[in-house]
MIKOL-955529 format. One record per residue (C-alpha): residue in one letter; chain; x, y, z. Coordinates in nm, 4 decimals. Example, Ala and Ser with C-alpha at 12.3 -4.5 7.8 and 13.67 -1.06 7.14 Angstrom:
% MIKOL-955529
NODE  r  c         u         v         w
NODE  A  A    1.2300   -0.4500    0.7800
NODE  S  A    1.3670   -0.1060    0.7140
END
This chain:
% MIKOL-955529
NODE  r  c         u         v         w
NODE  X  A   -3.0214    3.6223   -4.0151
NODE  X  A   -3.3630    3.4516   -3.9924
NODE  X  A   -3.2557    3.1826   -4.2413
NODE  X  A   -2.9499    3.1134   -4.0259
NODE  X  A   -3.1687    3.0653   -3.7185
NODE  X  A   -3.4086    2.8410   -3.9105
NODE  X  A   -3.1205    2.6285   -4.0372
NODE  X  A   -2.9753    2.6007   -3.6854
NODE  X  A   -3.3087    2.4778   -3.5454
NODE  X  A   -3.3579    2.2361   -3.8362
NODE  X  A   -3.0138    2.0795   -3.7920
NODE  X  A   -3.0558    2.0389   -3.4170
NODE  X  A   -3.4107    1.9055   -3.4555
NODE  X  A   -3.3405    1.6482   -3.7267
NODE  X  A   -3.0017    1.5201   -3.6125
NODE  X  A   -2.8977    1.3749   -3.2780
NODE  X  A   -2.5319    1.4680   -3.3191
NODE  X  A   -2.3827    1.7857   -3.4626
NODE  X  A   -2.0117    1.8636   -3.4868
NODE  X  A   -1.8309    2.1923   -3.5395
NODE  X  A   -1.6270    2.2341   -3.8583
NODE  X  A   -1.3683    2.5095   -3.8897
NODE  X  A   -1.2142    2.6348   -4.2114
NODE  X  A   -0.9818    2.9233   -4.1365
NODE  X  A   -1.1812    3.2096   -3.9842
NODE  X  A   -1.5146    3.0426   -4.0708
NODE  X  A   -1.6931    2.7835   -3.8636
NODE  X  A   -2.0231    2.6039   -3.9053
NODE  X  A   -2.2083    2.3056   -3.7681
NODE  X  A   -2.2154    1.9864   -3.9724
NODE  X  A   -2.4684    1.7189   -3.8797
NODE  X  A   -2.3646    1.3567   -3.8387
NODE  X  A   -2.5746    1.2019   -4.1160
NODE  X  A   -2.6069    0.8661   -3.9404
NODE  X  A   -2.7735    1.0350   -3.6407
NODE  X  A   -3.0865    1.1468   -3.8287
NODE  X  A   -3.4067    1.1092   -3.6266
NODE  X  A   -3.6593    0.9278   -3.8515
NODE  X  A   -3.9647    1.0502   -3.6558
NODE  X  A   -3.8491    1.4114   -3.6742
NODE  X  A   -3.7867    1.3702   -4.0466
NODE  X  A   -4.1347    1.2217   -4.0928
NODE  X  A   -4.2977    1.5114   -3.9049
NODE  X  A   -4.0989    1.7641   -4.1089
NODE  X  A   -4.2063    1.6085   -4.4380
NODE  X  A   -4.5686    1.5910   -4.3193
NODE  X  A   -4.5574    1.9595   -4.2198
NODE  X  A   -4.4085    2.0522   -4.5569
NODE  X  A   -4.6842    1.8630   -4.7416
NODE  X  A   -4.9547    2.0181   -4.5232
NODE  X  A   -4.8170    2.3647   -4.5863
NODE  X  A   -4.7551    2.3409   -4.9611
NODE  X  A   -5.0200    2.0996   -5.0882
NODE  X  A   -5.3020    2.1368   -4.8349
NODE  X  A   -5.2466    2.5111   -4.7746
NODE  X  A   -5.2784    2.4613   -4.3987
NODE  X  A   -5.2105    2.7590   -4.1747
NODE  X  A   -4.8942    2.7862   -3.9680
NODE  X  A   -5.0717    2.7657   -3.6320
NODE  X  A   -5.2559    2.4506   -3.7416
NODE  X  A   -4.9306    2.2911   -3.8566
NODE  X  A   -4.7476    2.3801   -3.5354
NODE  X  A   -5.0318    2.2463   -3.3206
NODE  X  A   -5.0638    1.9255   -3.5244
NODE  X  A   -4.6891    1.8585   -3.5248
NODE  X  A   -4.6662    1.9317   -3.1541
NODE  X  A   -4.9489    1.6915   -3.0776
NODE  X  A   -4.8071    1.4250   -3.3103
NODE  X  A   -4.4600    1.4595   -3.1568
NODE  X  A   -4.6040    1.4304   -2.8086
NODE  X  A   -4.7981    1.1181   -2.9033
NODE  X  A   -4.5015    0.9583   -3.0786
NODE  X  A   -4.2498    1.0304   -2.8004
NODE  X  A   -4.4628    0.9557   -2.4952
NODE  X  A   -4.4135    0.5960   -2.3768
END
């Protein structure tokens, strides 16, 4: 259940457009690959590197990514 929520947030964070796909009784959301947000992808990769290679704590990563996103998106 937690993995499903994490995947939902990741898809909606990284991609601008998401479409519903139905296969019989199953349905899932498929991202439009050409709508990837390069800045969001860059922040995600930076957070992954900070977590795995630099052993940074989760609160530090969240604060740093929040600040970086604010700086990158504010005109």
